N, C-alpha and C positions, 0 to 999 in steps of 0.2 A: 503494499499499500505505499503510496506517496502520499503522505499527509499535507495537505494545503490550507488547513482550517486552523491555524496557530492563534487566529485571533478569539475562537471560542475558547479554546484551553488547549495546552500543549504537555509534552511530555515531562515526567518528574526526572529532575537533574540526577545524577550518581550522587552529588554533593547534598542534596535534599535528602535523598533514601538514607544514606550515613548517617546524616547528623539526625534523623528522628529514629533509628532502630534502638537507642537506648530507653528512647521514653515511651516505647510501644511494650518494653519488656520488663524491667529491672526497676525504672526511674518513672514509675505509675503515679504517683502521688499526686492528689490535688493540693495545687499550691496554696491553696487558701487555708490549709491545715496547720498545725503547730509542731506535730511530730517529724523525726529525721526523714522520712520519706517525702513527705511534702516539702520539707525545707530544701531537700534534693532538687525535686520539680521547680520550686520555686527561684532558687538560687540560679538554675538554668534559664528560665523565663526571664529573669531579669538583666541576665547576660544578654541574653537575645536582645531584648530593647534597649540596651545601651548601643551594641552594633547598629540596631537599625536605625537609630537616633544619628548615629555617627554617618551612618552611609547618606542617610536624608539632609545633613547640617544641622539637626535640630540644636537647639539651645540647651537640652536638657532630656534626658530619658524621658521622664514623665511626660511631655510633648507628646510620647507614642500612646495611641489608644489600639490594642488588639480588638480585633472584632471575627465575627463569622465568615468576611468576603469584604468584595467590593461593594455589592449592593446594600449591605448593612451599614459599608462606612460612609457610603454616599448619603444615605438614610439621614442615619447621625449627624452629618456635617450639616444638610440642607433643614432637615427640622428642627435637629438641635440647635440649630444658630437663630432660626425664624422665631423659636418659641422660648427661648431662654429668658430669664427673669421674669416669667408670667406675661411676656407679650405677644402679639401676633404682628411679627416683622414681615416685610414685604419680600420679596426673591425676585433677583433679576438672573435670567438664565438664558440658553439659546434653543432654538427649535430644535436642535440636532444632539442634544444632549440623550444620555442613556436612560434608558425607561427606570432605572432606578431613581434618576435626579428629577426626571420628568412627571413621573406619577407621584413621586412626595411632593414636588410644588401642586399638582392637582389637589392632591389631599389637603395641601396648606389652603389652598383657595377655598376648600368647602367650609374651612375654619375660620375663613374671613380675612385671612391674609391676601395682601395684593400680589400679583404675579404677573412678571412682565417677560414675554418669552419673543426674544429677540431673534431674527430671521439671519439667513446665510444666502453668500452670494452663489454663483453657480457651481463652484468648487466646492461649495461646503464649509465654506470661512467667514467667520462672522468679524463685522467691523467693529474692532475696539470702539470709536469713537460713538456707535451706537449703543453699545453695553454701557458706557459711561453716561452717556445722555440718560439713560432711562433709569438710572440711578437717582433716589430721592432722599432725603432727610428720614423717611421710613423705611428705607430698604435695610434689612438684616443681614442679608446674605447674597453675595454674587457668586452663582456656580456656572463655570464655564470649563469643558472639560479639556486637556492637555492635547488630545488626539481623538479622533472619531472611530467607534469599534467597527465600524460597516466598512468606510470609505479612506478610512486613516489620516482623513486631513488633520492636521496640524493647526491649533487656535493659538492665536495672541495673549496666552495669559498672563505672563511677563509686561507686556505693553499695558493689559488691563488693570494688572495690581498698581503698576506705577502711579496709574493716573489716578487711581483711587488713595493713594497713601495719604493718611491724615483724615480720611473718612470714617464714620462708625462702621459701614459695612464690610462684614467679613469676608475675604476673596476664597472661594471652594473652587480645588481644581480635582476631577476624576481623572488620575494617569494610570489607570488601570492598563490600558493599551500602549501607553508611551513608555511605561519604565522599562521593558527591554530593550528599547533600542535609543532613549533620549538620554538626556543628563536631566534627571528631575530629581531636584533638590530645593530646601528654601529659598536658597538665593536665586537660582536658575528661573523658579516659576514665580517668585513673591508673593505666595500664597500663604494665607493664613491656614487653611485646610488642605489637607492633599489626601486623598482615597487611593490606596493600592489593592489589588487582588493576586494572591500567591501565582494562583495556577495560572496565570497569564505569562508567567516569566521561569515556569519548571518546578515553581513550589506544589504542595496539594491543594486539592480544593478542599472549601469549607473554611478558610482562613485569609484573613484580611488585616490591613492597619489602617486608622487615620492619623495622620500628623496633626495635632490642635495646637498652634503655636500660643505661648503662656500669655494669659489674661482671656481669651477668648472663652464665653461662657457658651455650654451646652446644655439643653436639657434632655436627659437620657429620653432614648426611644425603647430601651428595654428595661423593664424594672424586676426587681428581686434583690439579689444579694449585696449589691453596693460594690461590686468589681472595679478596676479602673478609675480608682478614685469616685465612685459613684457613677462613671460615664457611660458604662457597658457593663451590665450584671451578668452574671451567669459564668459557669465553671470556664476555667481556661483550657484550650484544646493546647496543653503543652507541647506535644510532639508536633503538632501544625505548625505552632510560633516558631520553633526551634528550626524546622523545614524551610518555612519562608524565609527565615532571615539567612539560612546558607544560601539557600535560593538567591535572593538579592546580592548578597557578596558574590557569588559565582557570577551572576548577569553582568555585575557592575564590572567585574576583572575580565569579563568576554564580550565586551562591548563592541570595542573596536573590531575584533576579530568577525562579529555577528555583522556589523555594520558591512565590514567589506565583503564577506562570501553573500550576504541576503542580498544584498544590492547586486551584485554580479548575477546571481541566480534570477533575480526581478528583471534584470534589464534584458538579458537573454531570452526569458519568457517572453516578455511583452515584444521586443524587437522581433522575434520570429512569428509571432502570432499577428503583428500588424502588418508584415510584408506576405502573410497568407489570407487572412479574412478581410473581406474587403467591408470598409465601414465600421470597422473594430473602434469602439469607443472608450479611450482611456479616460475615467471619470472625472479624477484629479491629478495634475500635474504633477511632476515626479519631485520638483522642487517645493511643492505644499503638503506633502505627505508622508507618512511613516513610510520607512526602506521597507518593511518588510509586507506592505499591503498594496495589491495589484486589484482595481475595483474595474470590471470590463465589462462592457455593453456589446451582446451578440445579435445584430440587426437581426429580427426574425425568428429569432431563437429563442423560446421560452426558457429561462431560466431551470426550472424544474426539469424539463426535458434534458436538458445537457447535463443536469448534475446527475440523472438517473445512469446516462451512458457513462458519465465521468466516473462513478462509481463500480460499474460491471469492468472497468479499466482500470481498477485500484487506481485511483483519484479521489482524493476526500478534497472536497471545498463546499460553499456553501453561498445559499443566495442572499444572506442579508444576516443580522443578529441572531446569534443561535438563540435568544432569551426570547425571540417570537416568531421562529420558524414553525413554519404551518398555521399562522395564524391567517391566512388568508386575506392579506390587507396590503396597501403599499407601505413600502417602509416610510416611516415619519422622515428620516434622513433623505432619502430620495426625492420625496415630496417638496421637502424644503428646499432641494437644490432645483427645483423647478421641472422634475420628471414627471411626466403623465405616466398614468398608469401601465399603460402598452410599453413604453419605454423603461419603466421602473421592474419590469417581468422579465426584461430580459438582461438583467444585470446579474454577474457572478462575481464574488468577494474568493480570491486567492490570498492566503496570508503563510507568510513563509516563516521559519523559525529557526531555534537553536541550534536545532539538527541540520539543518539546509546546507545543502554543498553548492558550490555554483552550476556545476554538472545536473543538477535538481531541475534549475530552469530550461536547458533542453529538454529532458526528459517529460516536464511537464508539458512543454509547447508540443512536442509529439502527440501526446496521449489528448490533449484536448482538440488537435486537428484530426485525429483519427476518430475521435467521439462525434465530432462534427460532421466526418464522413458519412457517419451510421445513420446521418439524419436523413428522414426521406424527401 
């Protein structure tokens, strides 16, 4: 199988597996306990917190809040900031955010919070001036993703954060897709809140984190035992946390190699397809998207039909976000970019990952072309 759906999830790195193993066996304690078994788990978790803080450039380890994944981190960031201190503050976001942000915004709107969803251009990129202009004195949080999970389009988060410096609104960025290939730190984004999900960069599923700048108040969205300084209740997934941080370290160390090999694979893939497929649409220019994303339109070819034929040829790809596959509706991302229903239905997302080699681009192109020849 040639796996080209790394934006949905990716393989666990060997460093992750090795780091997790002890915490699935002898170091199994609940870190909230007081006995020796729990203390060992607690110590490992806090060491992981320190390492995660260092990787993100946080000023203190306690700015890292461990969560059950990217969706929870997004919910906590957006709803937590909007509802902090008993208020119902406003939200400014974009029309192409992950559903974890957009559905949270919908929920907040039903509670009476003012929500503004800023549109994007044909490439799926938001105008930073439009985001800044939407911010009012009532805005509690501005949520703009670092890069889009469907198209890979990178957003001007740092520019927005710089323009909002000194205002009361917290700036949140969903960096779930970006972390594997982009420099995601407090300094590089300027954000007050940063969401990550481990399984997008070689960590385990079911664990993530939220960076929370010191001084940012959050209303918890999970209520219980008061873990994570009351910001996120629930028994810690110590094995997952340790594995995630091991994956973060491996990702950062491997990033230059990743970008080089994946860029080569993606460019070879797109070059061969452009030469052979009349009217092929490359939906976001290379300089405006993540290196690992190739979002293509095959005119006259339904994406679902092509995906079935690709699967038969041992290629895994996707028609959009795995979070709403099979929903039977036009992607909100493509709709915001101006695609009509027919055009959106002809788009396929190919995403490369940490196991990709440059030669994979050639193999992928050959199999796609063969699948297209199978079509009536």
